[in-house]
C-alpha positions, 0 to 999 in steps of 0.5 A: 487248435489249442496245444496239447499242453493247454488241452491237458491243463484245461482238463486238469490232467497231469502227472497225477493221472499218469501215475494213477493210470500206469500204476493201475495198469501195472497192478492189472498186468501183474494180478489180473484184478481190474477193480483192485487195480483201479484202487491201487492206481489211485492210492499210489497216485495219492501217495506219490503226490503226498511224497512230492509235497513233503520232499525227496525224503519220502518220495520212494520209501523203502520197506525199511524206511517205512518200518523206521517211520512207523517205529514198529513192525509186526512179527514175521512181516516186513511192514509196519503194524496195520500194513501189508506188502503189495508189489514191494510197497507197504500199504493199508487196506480198508474194511471193503478191501480197497487200498487206503491212505489217509484213513480213506479207501480209494474205490474204483468209483473214486478212480473213475471220478479222479482219473477216468473222467478227467482223461476222457476229456482229452483222450478216449479212456479205452485208448489211454488204457490200451496204450498204458498196457502196451507201454508196460508190456515193453518192460520185464516183469521184475521192473514192474514188480519193483517200485523203485525200478517202476518209478525210475524207468517206467513212470519218470521218463513219460510222466510229462509226455504220455498224454501228449504223445497220445494227443499227437497220435503216437504210442508212448515208448520208453526213451532209448537209454531206458530201452537199452538198459531194460534190454540188457536186463531182459537178455542177461543170464542168471549170473548177470541178473543181480549185478544188472539189478544193482546197476539199474538202481544206481543208474 
């Protein structure tokens, strides 16, 4: 029987699909909108693939950095002209209401083609989706709402193991060091929270 890594490689499943799946699940848990969650998941996967290609300078653009890169922002908005803030990130939306990058909208149909169909070659989609929701429910809402914390503590630790775990019959879980930090954040009193947020970011 082929190794899980070989099965994933043959099916064309990698970090891109992990990011798209987890971002879609993140959006769905926070908003309850399944169709826009699919658009968001694919949009963010494309964005971070682009950011990786162009290096760390663009990997986790903050709102301030996006404003500087664009050179201007709308009055009263934290985002550059033509963008709006969604889950702490500046994004564009297209004429049909889907999220857009590179001048192209990412529709639920695109998500199905680039993510669902590929993942389904190795893991039943419903199983992968349920596993993603269960995994994300391990994290406090403030971690899911913050793009930097989401990237560092939710996505990065499982980006190379998520589908391997499923293929080997395990539910993906955060590593112990992440679970311990998140538990401290979850149980912190109001006075501690700001300091823990800074600690998580500096981690």
